[in-house]
N, CA, C and O atoms as a CHARMM CRD file, in Angstrom:
* protein
*
  348
    1    1 MET  N   -166.69600  28.84700  33.76900 PROA 1      0.00000
    2    1 MET  CA  -166.15500  27.96000  34.22000 PROA 1      0.00000
    3    1 MET  C   -166.80900  26.82200  33.59400 PROA 1      0.00000
    4    1 MET  O   -165.68800  26.60800  33.13300 PROA 1      0.00000
    5    2 ASN  N   -167.43000  26.00800  33.19000 PROA 2      0.00000
    6    2 ASN  CA  -167.69900  25.40200  32.24400 PROA 2      0.00000
    7    2 ASN  C   -167.29400  25.43500  30.55800 PROA 2      0.00000
    8    2 ASN  O   -167.24600  24.41400  29.87200 PROA 2      0.00000
    9    3 SER  N   -167.14700  26.17100  30.28500 PROA 3      0.00000
   10    3 SER  CA  -166.88000  26.34400  28.82000 PROA 3      0.00000
   11    3 SER  C   -165.34700  26.55100  28.45600 PROA 3      0.00000
   12    3 SER  O   -164.85700  26.69600  27.33700 PROA 3      0.00000
   13    4 ILE  N   -164.63300  26.52500  29.86400 PROA 4      0.00000
   14    4 ILE  CA  -163.26900  26.39500  30.07800 PROA 4      0.00000
   15    4 ILE  C   -162.74000  24.63000  29.89800 PROA 4      0.00000
   16    4 ILE  O   -161.80500  23.92700  29.51600 PROA 4      0.00000
   17    5 ARG  N   -164.22100  24.58300  30.53600 PROA 5      0.00000
   18    5 ARG  CA  -163.92300  22.56600  31.11800 PROA 5      0.00000
   19    5 ARG  C   -163.91600  22.13800  29.66900 PROA 5      0.00000
   20    5 ARG  O   -163.14600  21.23500  29.34300 PROA 5      0.00000
   21    6 VAL  N   -164.66100  22.67300  28.81400 PROA 6      0.00000
   22    6 VAL  CA  -165.24700  21.97500  27.37700 PROA 6      0.00000
   23    6 VAL  C   -164.45800  22.49200  26.55200 PROA 6      0.00000
   24    6 VAL  O   -164.42100  21.73800  25.58000 PROA 6      0.00000
   25    7 GLU  N   -163.71100  23.48600  26.37700 PROA 7      0.00000
   26    7 GLU  CA  -162.61000  23.65100  25.50600 PROA 7      0.00000
   27    7 GLU  C   -161.25000  22.76700  25.32000 PROA 7      0.00000
   28    7 GLU  O   -160.53800  22.26600  24.45000 PROA 7      0.00000
   29    8 LEU  N   -161.38600  22.92400  26.79900 PROA 8      0.00000
   30    8 LEU  CA  -160.10700  22.16300  27.47900 PROA 8      0.00000
   31    8 LEU  C   -160.26400  20.73300  26.85000 PROA 8      0.00000
   32    8 LEU  O   -159.51400  20.08500  26.12000 PROA 8      0.00000
   33    9 LEU  N   -161.25500  20.52100  27.28200 PROA 9      0.00000
   34    9 LEU  CA  -161.36600  18.28700  26.61400 PROA 9      0.00000
   35    9 LEU  C   -161.50100  18.66800  25.30800 PROA 9      0.00000
   36    9 LEU  O   -161.55900  17.62200  24.66200 PROA 9      0.00000
   37   10 GLN  N   -161.60300  19.86400  24.37600 PROA 10     0.00000
   38   10 GLN  CA  -161.72600  19.82400  22.96500 PROA 10     0.00000
   39   10 GLN  C   -160.37800  19.81600  22.66800 PROA 10     0.00000
   40   10 GLN  O   -159.95100  18.96300  21.88900 PROA 10     0.00000
   41   11 ARG  N   -159.71500  20.54700  23.11500 PROA 11     0.00000
   42   11 ARG  CA  -158.80600  21.07700  22.44000 PROA 11     0.00000
   43   11 ARG  C   -157.67400  19.68700  23.03800 PROA 11     0.00000
   44   11 ARG  O   -156.75300  19.30400  22.31700 PROA 11     0.00000
   45   12 SER  N   -157.90700  19.13200  24.27200 PROA 12     0.00000
   46   12 SER  CA  -157.10500  17.57400  24.12600 PROA 12     0.00000
   47   12 SER  C   -157.37500  17.08500  23.61100 PROA 12     0.00000
   48   12 SER  O   -156.34200  16.87000  22.97700 PROA 12     0.00000
   49   13 LEU  N   -158.12000  16.50300  23.15100 PROA 13     0.00000
   50   13 LEU  CA  -158.22200  15.35000  21.78200 PROA 13     0.00000
   51   13 LEU  C   -158.21400  16.02500  20.77700 PROA 13     0.00000
   52   13 LEU  O   -158.28700  15.24200  19.83100 PROA 13     0.00000
   53   14 ARG  N   -158.15400  17.32700  20.32900 PROA 14     0.00000
   54   14 ARG  CA  -157.50900  17.35000  18.97700 PROA 14     0.00000
   55   14 ARG  C   -156.05000  17.53700  18.71400 PROA 14     0.00000
   56   14 ARG  O   -155.42400  17.52500  17.65400 PROA 14     0.00000
   57   15 ALA  N   -155.74300  17.67800  19.70500 PROA 15     0.00000
   58   15 ALA  CA  -153.89000  17.71300  20.11100 PROA 15     0.00000
   59   15 ALA  C   -153.81200  15.95400  19.72600 PROA 15     0.00000
   60   15 ALA  O   -153.40400  15.70200  18.59200 PROA 15     0.00000
   61   16 HSD  N   -154.10000  15.03600  20.41600 PROA 16     0.00000
   62   16 HSD  CA  -153.87600  14.12800  20.42100 PROA 16     0.00000
   63   16 HSD  C   -154.48300  13.26300  19.03800 PROA 16     0.00000
   64   16 HSD  O   -153.94400  12.16900  18.86900 PROA 16     0.00000
   65   17 GLU  N   -155.15400  13.50800  18.41100 PROA 17     0.00000
   66   17 GLU  CA  -155.44500  13.20500  16.94900 PROA 17     0.00000
   67   17 GLU  C   -154.85000  13.90100  16.02000 PROA 17     0.00000
   68   17 GLU  O   -154.42000  13.42400  14.96900 PROA 17     0.00000
   69   18 PHE  N   -154.78000  15.29600  16.42000 PROA 18     0.00000
   70   18 PHE  CA  -152.99000  15.97700  15.68700 PROA 18     0.00000
   71   18 PHE  C   -151.68900  15.35400  15.77100 PROA 18     0.00000
   72   18 PHE  O   -150.81600  15.45900  14.91000 PROA 18     0.00000
   73   19 ALA  N   -151.59900  14.69700  16.85400 PROA 19     0.00000
   74   19 ALA  CA  -150.75400  14.42400  17.08900 PROA 19     0.00000
   75   19 ALA  C   -150.32500  12.45100  16.09400 PROA 19     0.00000
   76   19 ALA  O   -149.30800  12.04400  15.53300 PROA 19     0.00000
   77   20 TRP  N   -151.62000  11.83800  16.33300 PROA 20     0.00000
   78   20 TRP  CA  -151.30200  10.52000  15.61200 PROA 20     0.00000
   79   20 TRP  C   -151.17900  10.71100  13.72800 PROA 20     0.00000
   80   20 TRP  O   -150.76400   9.89600  12.90300 PROA 20     0.00000
   81   21 CYS  N   -151.67300  11.99100  13.54600 PROA 21     0.00000
   82   21 CYS  CA  -151.85400  12.24400  12.28500 PROA 21     0.00000
   83   21 CYS  C   -150.30200  12.78700  11.57800 PROA 21     0.00000
   84   21 CYS  O   -149.94800  12.88500  10.40300 PROA 21     0.00000
   85   22 GLY  N   -149.59300  13.07700  12.87300 PROA 22     0.00000
   86   22 GLY  CA  -148.35200  13.68700  12.50600 PROA 22     0.00000
   87   22 GLY  C   -147.40900  12.37700  12.49200 PROA 22     0.00000
   88   22 GLY  O   -146.21100  12.63300  12.37000 PROA 22     0.00000
   89   23 LEU  N   -147.75100  11.04700  12.59500 PROA 23     0.00000
   90   23 LEU  CA  -146.33400  10.17400  12.78700 PROA 23     0.00000
   91   23 LEU  C   -146.50900   9.89300  10.81800 PROA 23     0.00000
   92   23 LEU  O   -145.64600   9.21400  10.26300 PROA 23     0.00000
   93   24 ILE  N   -147.38100  10.34300  10.19900 PROA 24     0.00000
   94   24 ILE  CA  -147.05500  10.13000   8.87900 PROA 24     0.00000
   95   24 ILE  C   -145.66500  10.68800   8.47000 PROA 24     0.00000
   96   24 ILE  O   -145.55900  11.75100   9.08100 PROA 24     0.00000
   97   25 PRO  N   -144.79800  10.52400   7.89300 PROA 25     0.00000
   98   25 PRO  CA  -143.06900  11.21100   8.10300 PROA 25     0.00000
   99   25 PRO  C   -143.22100  12.14600   6.59500 PROA 25     0.00000
  100   25 PRO  O   -143.62100  11.83800   5.47200 PROA 25     0.00000
  101   26 VAL  N   -142.78100  13.20500   7.09200 PROA 26     0.00000
  102   26 VAL  CA  -142.51800  14.22500   6.20500 PROA 26     0.00000
  103   26 VAL  C   -144.47800  14.88400   6.27800 PROA 26     0.00000
  104   26 VAL  O   -144.92600  15.58300   7.18700 PROA 26     0.00000
  105   27 ILE  N   -145.11200  14.48500   5.30200 PROA 27     0.00000
  106   27 ILE  CA  -147.03900  15.26100   5.51800 PROA 27     0.00000
  107   27 ILE  C   -147.02300  15.16600   6.97500 PROA 27     0.00000
  108   27 ILE  O   -147.73400  16.04300   7.46500 PROA 27     0.00000
  109   28 GLY  N   -146.65800  14.67200   7.54300 PROA 28     0.00000
  110   28 GLY  CA  -147.18200  15.18700   9.11600 PROA 28     0.00000
  111   28 GLY  C   -146.90000  15.97700  10.05900 PROA 28     0.00000
  112   28 GLY  O   -147.38200  16.15100  11.17800 PROA 28     0.00000
  113   29 LEU  N   -145.95900  16.50100   9.42200 PROA 29     0.00000
  114   29 LEU  CA  -145.09100  18.30800  10.08200 PROA 29     0.00000
  115   29 LEU  C   -146.07100  19.05600  10.68500 PROA 29     0.00000
  116   29 LEU  O   -145.96500  19.47800  11.83700 PROA 29     0.00000
  117   30 PRO  N   -147.41000  19.32300   9.68400 PROA 30     0.00000
  118   30 PRO  CA  -147.92200  20.19500  10.00300 PROA 30     0.00000
  119   30 PRO  C   -148.84800  19.65300  10.93400 PROA 30     0.00000
  120   30 PRO  O   -149.60400  20.38100  11.57700 PROA 30     0.00000
  121   31 PHE  N   -148.83400  18.51900  11.03300 PROA 31     0.00000
  122   31 PHE  CA  -149.97200  18.29200  11.87200 PROA 31     0.00000
  123   31 PHE  C   -149.12700  18.07400  13.42100 PROA 31     0.00000
  124   31 PHE  O   -149.77800  18.16200  14.46300 PROA 31     0.00000
  125   32 VAL  N   -147.93600  17.84500  13.44500 PROA 32     0.00000
  126   32 VAL  CA  -147.08800  17.34600  14.83700 PROA 32     0.00000
  127   32 VAL  C   -146.88200  19.15800  15.41100 PROA 32     0.00000
  128   32 VAL  O   -146.73700  19.43900  16.60100 PROA 32     0.00000
  129   33 VAL  N   -146.91000  20.17700  14.32200 PROA 33     0.00000
  130   33 VAL  CA  -147.12900  21.15700  14.85200 PROA 33     0.00000
  131   33 VAL  C   -148.45300  21.97200  15.54800 PROA 33     0.00000
  132   33 VAL  O   -148.54700  22.57500  16.61700 PROA 33     0.00000
  133   34 ALA  N   -149.38900  21.72600  14.50400 PROA 34     0.00000
  134   34 ALA  CA  -150.63100  22.00800  15.51400 PROA 34     0.00000
  135   34 ALA  C   -150.91900  21.19900  16.54500 PROA 34     0.00000
  136   34 ALA  O   -151.53200  21.85600  17.38600 PROA 34     0.00000
  137   35 ALA  N   -150.72200  19.73700  16.98600 PROA 35     0.00000
  138   35 ALA  CA  -150.57200  19.24500  18.19800 PROA 35     0.00000
  139   35 ALA  C   -149.86300  19.58700  18.99500 PROA 35     0.00000
  140   35 ALA  O   -150.25200  19.60900  20.16300 PROA 35     0.00000
  141   36 TRP  N   -148.68200  19.94300  18.68700 PROA 36     0.00000
  142   36 TRP  CA  -147.73000  20.62100  19.66000 PROA 36     0.00000
  143   36 TRP  C   -147.97400  21.83500  20.45100 PROA 36     0.00000
  144   36 TRP  O   -147.61500  22.05600  21.60700 PROA 36     0.00000
  145   37 VAL  N   -148.82500  22.80000  19.42900 PROA 37     0.00000
  146   37 VAL  CA  -149.22900  23.73900  20.56500 PROA 37     0.00000
  147   37 VAL  C   -150.49000  23.61100  20.72500 PROA 37     0.00000
  148   37 VAL  O   -150.77100  24.41700  21.61300 PROA 37     0.00000
  149   38 ASN  N   -151.97300  22.76700  20.20500 PROA 38     0.00000
  150   38 ASN  CA  -152.73700  22.45100  21.25100 PROA 38     0.00000
  151   38 ASN  C   -152.24900  22.29000  22.60200 PROA 38     0.00000
  152   38 ASN  O   -152.69100  22.91100  23.56900 PROA 38     0.00000
  153   39 ALA  N   -151.13300  21.26000  22.63700 PROA 39     0.00000
  154   39 ALA  CA  -150.82500  20.40800  23.96100 PROA 39     0.00000
  155   39 ALA  C   -150.44200  21.76400  24.88900 PROA 39     0.00000
  156   39 ALA  O   -150.85100  21.96100  26.03400 PROA 39     0.00000
  157   40 MET  N   -149.62000  22.58300  24.16800 PROA 40     0.00000
  158   40 MET  CA  -148.94300  24.00900  25.12200 PROA 40     0.00000
  159   40 MET  C   -149.96200  24.52100  25.65900 PROA 40     0.00000
  160   40 MET  O   -149.86900  24.95800  26.80600 PROA 40     0.00000
  161   41 ILE  N   -151.36800  24.59400  24.83600 PROA 41     0.00000
  162   41 ILE  CA  -151.80400  25.51400  25.69500 PROA 41     0.00000
  163   41 ILE  C   -153.11600  24.99500  26.45500 PROA 41     0.00000
  164   41 ILE  O   -153.96500  25.63400  27.07500 PROA 41     0.00000
  165   42 CYS  N   -152.97700  23.35600  26.15000 PROA 42     0.00000
  166   42 CYS  CA  -153.98900  22.61900  27.07400 PROA 42     0.00000
  167   42 CYS  C   -152.75600  22.38600  28.77700 PROA 42     0.00000
  168   42 CYS  O   -153.09100  22.25800  29.95500 PROA 42     0.00000
  169   43 LEU  N   -151.26900  22.42300  28.09700 PROA 43     0.00000
  170   43 LEU  CA  -150.72700  22.39200  29.71000 PROA 43     0.00000
  171   43 LEU  C   -151.08700  23.86400  30.30900 PROA 43     0.00000
  172   43 LEU  O   -151.23300  23.97700  31.52700 PROA 43     0.00000
  173   44 ARG  N   -151.20600  24.79600  29.60100 PROA 44     0.00000
  174   44 ARG  CA  -151.57700  26.40000  30.31500 PROA 44     0.00000
  175   44 ARG  C   -152.11100  26.17100  30.90000 PROA 44     0.00000
  176   44 ARG  O   -151.77700  26.20800  32.08400 PROA 44     0.00000
  177   45 ILE  N   -153.70600  25.64200  30.39200 PROA 45     0.00000
  178   45 ILE  CA  -155.22300  26.10400  31.07100 PROA 45     0.00000
  179   45 ILE  C   -154.77800  25.26000  31.85700 PROA 45     0.00000
  180   45 ILE  O   -154.41300  25.67200  32.95800 PROA 45     0.00000
  181   46 GLN  N   -154.71100  24.39500  31.67200 PROA 46     0.00000
  182   46 GLN  CA  -154.75200  23.01100  33.06000 PROA 46     0.00000
  183   46 GLN  C   -154.09100  23.44600  34.39300 PROA 46     0.00000
  184   46 GLN  O   -154.35300  22.81400  35.41600 PROA 46     0.00000
  185   47 ARG  N   -153.05600  24.73400  34.42300 PROA 47     0.00000
  186   47 ARG  CA  -152.33400  24.78400  35.54900 PROA 47     0.00000
  187   47 ARG  C   -153.51200  25.35100  36.62600 PROA 47     0.00000
  188   47 ARG  O   -153.41400  25.39500  37.85200 PROA 47     0.00000
  189   48 GLN  N   -154.79100  25.82300  35.68600 PROA 48     0.00000
  190   48 GLN  CA  -155.96400  26.61000  36.49600 PROA 48     0.00000
  191   48 GLN  C   -157.36400  26.01400  37.20800 PROA 48     0.00000
  192   48 GLN  O   -158.02300  26.25800  38.21800 PROA 48     0.00000
  193   49 HSD  N   -157.42400  25.06000  36.04200 PROA 49     0.00000
  194   49 HSD  CA  -158.65000  24.31000  35.61800 PROA 49     0.00000
  195   49 HSD  C   -158.04100  22.21800  35.80300 PROA 49     0.00000
  196   49 HSD  O   -157.18900  21.53000  35.24000 PROA 49     0.00000
  197   50 PRO  N   -158.87500  22.02000  36.67400 PROA 50     0.00000
  198   50 PRO  CA  -158.52200  20.09400  36.35100 PROA 50     0.00000
  199   50 PRO  C   -158.54200  19.80700  34.91000 PROA 50     0.00000
  200   50 PRO  O   -159.16200  20.77200  34.46200 PROA 50     0.00000
  201   51 ASN  N   -158.12300  18.79300  33.58200 PROA 51     0.00000
  202   51 ASN  CA  -158.30700  18.40700  33.36500 PROA 51     0.00000
  203   51 ASN  C   -158.43500  16.83500  33.24900 PROA 51     0.00000
  204   51 ASN  O   -157.57000  15.97600  33.41600 PROA 51     0.00000
  205   52 PRO  N   -159.92400  16.69800  32.87400 PROA 52     0.00000
  206   52 PRO  CA  -159.90900  14.96600  33.27200 PROA 52     0.00000
  207   52 PRO  C   -159.46400  14.14100  31.69600 PROA 52     0.00000
  208   52 PRO  O   -159.67100  12.94600  31.48100 PROA 52     0.00000
  209   53 ALA  N   -158.80200  15.13600  30.68700 PROA 53     0.00000
  210   53 ALA  CA  -158.41900  14.43800  29.67600 PROA 53     0.00000
  211   53 ALA  C   -156.97500  14.76800  29.79500 PROA 53     0.00000
  212   53 ALA  O   -156.64800  15.16300  28.67600 PROA 53     0.00000
  213   54 ARG  N   -155.87600  14.80800  30.64100 PROA 54     0.00000
  214   54 ARG  CA  -154.58000  15.63400  30.49100 PROA 54     0.00000
  215   54 ARG  C   -153.81000  14.18300  29.87900 PROA 54     0.00000
  216   54 ARG  O   -152.65000  14.32600  29.49400 PROA 54     0.00000
  217   55 ARG  N   -154.40500  12.85800  29.78800 PROA 55     0.00000
  218   55 ARG  CA  -153.32400  11.68100  29.43300 PROA 55     0.00000
  219   55 ARG  C   -153.54800  11.97300  28.05200 PROA 55     0.00000
  220   55 ARG  O   -152.70800  11.50700  27.28300 PROA 55     0.00000
  221   56 TYR  N   -154.49900  12.64600  27.55200 PROA 56     0.00000
  222   56 TYR  CA  -154.37000  13.12800  25.96800 PROA 56     0.00000
  223   56 TYR  C   -153.49900  14.03500  25.91200 PROA 56     0.00000
  224   56 TYR  O   -152.81900  13.74800  24.92700 PROA 56     0.00000
  225   57 VAL  N   -153.10600  14.95600  26.36900 PROA 57     0.00000
  226   57 VAL  CA  -152.66200  15.97100  26.19100 PROA 57     0.00000
  227   57 VAL  C   -150.72300  15.20600  26.56100 PROA 57     0.00000
  228   57 VAL  O   -149.96300  15.90200  25.88700 PROA 57     0.00000
  229   58 TYR  N   -150.24300  14.57100  27.01900 PROA 58     0.00000
  230   58 TYR  CA  -149.41200  13.94500  27.61200 PROA 58     0.00000
  231   58 TYR  C   -148.61800  12.84700  26.40600 PROA 58     0.00000
  232   58 TYR  O   -147.41300  12.66600  26.22900 PROA 58     0.00000
  233   59 SER  N   -149.70700  12.27900  25.74900 PROA 59     0.00000
  234   59 SER  CA  -149.47300  11.28300  24.64900 PROA 59     0.00000
  235   59 SER  C   -149.31000  11.90300  23.46200 PROA 59     0.00000
  236   59 SER  O   -148.52900  11.47700  22.61200 PROA 59     0.00000
  237   60 ALA  N   -150.07800  13.02300  23.30100 PROA 60     0.00000
  238   60 ALA  CA  -149.93200  13.96800  22.00300 PROA 60     0.00000
  239   60 ALA  C   -148.73300  14.79000  22.08400 PROA 60     0.00000
  240   60 ALA  O   -148.22700  15.31000  21.08900 PROA 60     0.00000
  241   61 LEU  N   -148.19600  14.92900  23.47800 PROA 61     0.00000
  242   61 LEU  CA  -146.77900  15.77300  23.25600 PROA 61     0.00000
  243   61 LEU  C   -146.00200  14.61500  22.96200 PROA 61     0.00000
  244   61 LEU  O   -145.55200  14.62700  21.81700 PROA 61     0.00000
  245   62 VAL  N   -145.67000  13.48800  23.74200 PROA 62     0.00000
  246   62 VAL  CA  -145.15200  12.19800  23.34900 PROA 62     0.00000
  247   62 VAL  C   -144.95600  11.84900  21.58400 PROA 62     0.00000
  248   62 VAL  O   -143.90600  11.61400  20.98600 PROA 62     0.00000
  249   63 LEU  N   -146.07000  11.90100  21.15400 PROA 63     0.00000
  250   63 LEU  CA  -146.09100  11.50600  20.00000 PROA 63     0.00000
  251   63 LEU  C   -146.26100  12.92200  18.61200 PROA 63     0.00000
  252   63 LEU  O   -146.40400  12.77800  17.39700 PROA 63     0.00000
  253   64 SER  N   -146.19800  13.79600  19.17700 PROA 64     0.00000
  254   64 SER  CA  -145.53500  15.07400  18.36300 PROA 64     0.00000
  255   64 SER  C   -144.08800  14.64200  18.07000 PROA 64     0.00000
  256   64 SER  O   -143.63100  14.49000  16.93800 PROA 64     0.00000
  257   65 ILE  N   -143.34400  14.44000  19.35900 PROA 65     0.00000
  258   65 ILE  CA  -141.69100  14.20200  19.10100 PROA 65     0.00000
  259   65 ILE  C   -141.56600  13.26000  18.59800 PROA 65     0.00000
  260   65 ILE  O   -140.49600  12.98800  18.05400 PROA 65     0.00000
  261   66 ALA  N   -142.59500  12.43100  18.59400 PROA 66     0.00000
  262   66 ALA  CA  -141.59400  11.24900  17.62800 PROA 66     0.00000
  263   66 ALA  C   -141.98800  11.19900  16.47300 PROA 66     0.00000
  264   66 ALA  O   -141.31400  10.61200  15.62600 PROA 66     0.00000
  265   67 GLY  N   -143.53600  11.99000  16.07000 PROA 67     0.00000
  266   67 GLY  CA  -143.24900  12.03700  14.55300 PROA 67     0.00000
  267   67 GLY  C   -142.54800  13.52400  13.44700 PROA 67     0.00000
  268   67 GLY  O   -142.41500  13.71700  12.23900 PROA 67     0.00000
  269   68 GLY  N   -142.25500  14.30200  14.72200 PROA 68     0.00000
  270   68 GLY  CA  -141.12000  15.12200  14.66900 PROA 68     0.00000
  271   68 GLY  C   -139.94800  14.33200  14.14900 PROA 68     0.00000
  272   68 GLY  O   -139.60100  14.06900  12.99700 PROA 68     0.00000
  273   69 SER  N   -139.50800  14.07200  15.16000 PROA 69     0.00000
  274   69 SER  CA  -138.16100  12.94400  14.96900 PROA 69     0.00000
  275   69 SER  C   -138.26700  11.96200  13.69900 PROA 69     0.00000
  276   69 SER  O   -137.36800  11.73000  12.89100 PROA 69     0.00000
  277   70 LEU  N   -139.03200  11.65400  13.70400 PROA 70     0.00000
  278   70 LEU  CA  -139.37900  10.40600  12.36800 PROA 70     0.00000
  279   70 LEU  C   -139.34400  11.11200  10.94500 PROA 70     0.00000
  280   70 LEU  O   -138.85700  10.36600  10.09500 PROA 70     0.00000
  281   71 SER  N   -139.65500  12.10100  10.56200 PROA 71     0.00000
  282   71 SER  CA  -139.65400  12.95200   9.92100 PROA 71     0.00000
  283   71 SER  C   -138.58800  13.60900   9.79300 PROA 71     0.00000
  284   71 SER  O   -138.60900  14.54500   8.99400 PROA 71     0.00000
  285   72 LEU  N   -137.72800  13.40900  10.30800 PROA 72     0.00000
  286   72 LEU  CA  -136.57200  14.70500  10.85600 PROA 72     0.00000
  287   72 LEU  C   -135.52800  13.38700  10.11600 PROA 72     0.00000
  288   72 LEU  O   -134.95500  13.42900   9.02800 PROA 72     0.00000
  289   73 ILE  N   -135.53500  12.45200  10.96300 PROA 73     0.00000
  290   73 ILE  CA  -134.50200  11.09500  10.07900 PROA 73     0.00000
  291   73 ILE  C   -134.77500  10.80900   9.12000 PROA 73     0.00000
  292   73 ILE  O   -133.86000  11.03600   8.32800 PROA 73     0.00000
  293   74 ILE  N   -135.74000  10.32600   8.61900 PROA 74     0.00000
  294   74 ILE  CA  -136.54200  10.34100   6.93000 PROA 74     0.00000
  295   74 ILE  C   -135.85300  11.16900   6.07300 PROA 74     0.00000
  296   74 ILE  O   -135.22600  10.68400   5.13200 PROA 74     0.00000
  297   75 GLY  N   -135.89800  12.73900   6.33900 PROA 75     0.00000
  298   75 GLY  CA  -135.81800  13.63500   5.92000 PROA 75     0.00000
  299   75 GLY  C   -134.13700  14.03800   5.62900 PROA 75     0.00000
  300   75 GLY  O   -133.68000  14.60500   4.63700 PROA 75     0.00000
  301   76 ILE  N   -133.27300  13.45200   7.06000 PROA 76     0.00000
  302   76 ILE  CA  -132.05500  13.54100   6.95400 PROA 76     0.00000
  303   76 ILE  C   -131.67100  12.25500   5.99000 PROA 76     0.00000
  304   76 ILE  O   -130.82900  12.56000   5.14500 PROA 76     0.00000
  305   77 ALA  N   -132.11800  10.85800   5.93800 PROA 77     0.00000
  306   77 ALA  CA  -131.95500  10.14400   4.60000 PROA 77     0.00000
  307   77 ALA  C   -131.69300  10.12700   3.56200 PROA 77     0.00000
  308   77 ALA  O   -130.85000   9.68300   2.78100 PROA 77     0.00000
  309   78 VAL  N   -132.81600  10.86800   3.62700 PROA 78     0.00000
  310   78 VAL  CA  -133.25300  11.37600   1.33000 PROA 78     0.00000
  311   78 VAL  C   -132.34200  12.04300   1.21800 PROA 78     0.00000
  312   78 VAL  O   -131.85000  11.74400   0.13000 PROA 78     0.00000
  313   79 VAL  N   -131.45000  13.22500   1.93100 PROA 79     0.00000
  314   79 VAL  CA  -131.01600  14.20800   1.45600 PROA 79     0.00000
  315   79 VAL  C   -129.09000  13.29400   1.21400 PROA 79     0.00000
  316   79 VAL  O   -128.24000  13.51400   0.35200 PROA 79     0.00000
  317   80 VAL  N   -129.07500  12.14700   2.59300 PROA 80     0.00000
  318   80 VAL  CA  -127.36700  11.70800   2.33900 PROA 80     0.00000
  319   80 VAL  C   -127.53600  10.67200   1.42700 PROA 80     0.00000
  320   80 VAL  O   -126.54900  10.20000   0.86300 PROA 80     0.00000
  321   81 ARG  N   -128.73400  10.22800   1.19300 PROA 81     0.00000
  322   81 ARG  CA  -129.09200   9.32100  -0.22900 PROA 81     0.00000
  323   81 ARG  C   -128.62100  10.20400  -1.47400 PROA 81     0.00000
  324   81 ARG  O   -127.58500  10.00800  -2.11000 PROA 81     0.00000
  325   82 LEU  N   -129.59600  11.24900  -1.72000 PROA 82     0.00000
  326   82 LEU  CA  -129.00600  12.09300  -3.18700 PROA 82     0.00000
  327   82 LEU  C   -127.69700  13.07600  -2.86600 PROA 82     0.00000
  328   82 LEU  O   -127.17200  13.85500  -3.66100 PROA 82     0.00000
  329   83 ILE  N   -127.36800  12.85900  -1.66900 PROA 83     0.00000
  330   83 ILE  CA  -125.51600  13.42400  -1.65000 PROA 83     0.00000
  331   83 ILE  C   -124.69000  11.99200  -2.34300 PROA 83     0.00000
  332   83 ILE  O   -124.02500  11.94300  -3.37700 PROA 83     0.00000
  333   84 THR  N   -124.88800  11.30400  -1.72900 PROA 84     0.00000
  334   84 THR  CA  -124.29600   9.81700  -2.32200 PROA 84     0.00000
  335   84 THR  C   -123.92000   9.51100  -4.10900 PROA 84     0.00000
  336   84 THR  O   -123.04400   9.54300  -4.97300 PROA 84     0.00000
  337   85 GLN  N   -125.91200   9.08900  -3.69600 PROA 85     0.00000
  338   85 GLN  CA  -125.66200   9.27200  -5.65800 PROA 85     0.00000
  339   85 GLN  C   -124.68300  10.34400  -6.36600 PROA 85     0.00000
  340   85 GLN  O   -123.61800  10.12100  -6.94200 PROA 85     0.00000
  341   86 LEU  N   -125.40200  11.66800  -6.14200 PROA 86     0.00000
  342   86 LEU  CA  -124.32100  12.91200  -7.12000 PROA 86     0.00000
  343   86 LEU  C   -122.78400  12.60700  -6.92900 PROA 86     0.00000
  344   86 LEU  O   -121.91900  12.85800  -7.76800 PROA 86     0.00000
  345   87 SER  N   -122.60200  12.09000  -5.82700 PROA 87     0.00000
  346   87 SER  CA  -121.37200  12.35300  -5.77300 PROA 87     0.00000
  347   87 SER  C   -120.52100  11.12000  -6.38400 PROA 87     0.00000
  348   87 SER  O   -119.29200  11.17800  -6.42400 PROA 87     0.00000
């Protein structure tokens, strides 16, 4: 039981750190995916065991969505700019 709690805390903090790195446009996409996966695993484990770091899991989910959206918006803007310059 104790090792599960330690793993849960470590995954929660790792997801939070990855989500912050995921805010870097385009380069942060792998971090967004890693944060999302770790947060989902934490949510699954949280159902059976209490997680004192659940705030980090929820903030990782929000930040990873924000980072992914930011990268998507910037990617679309770059593609649109390239298309308009080529026409």
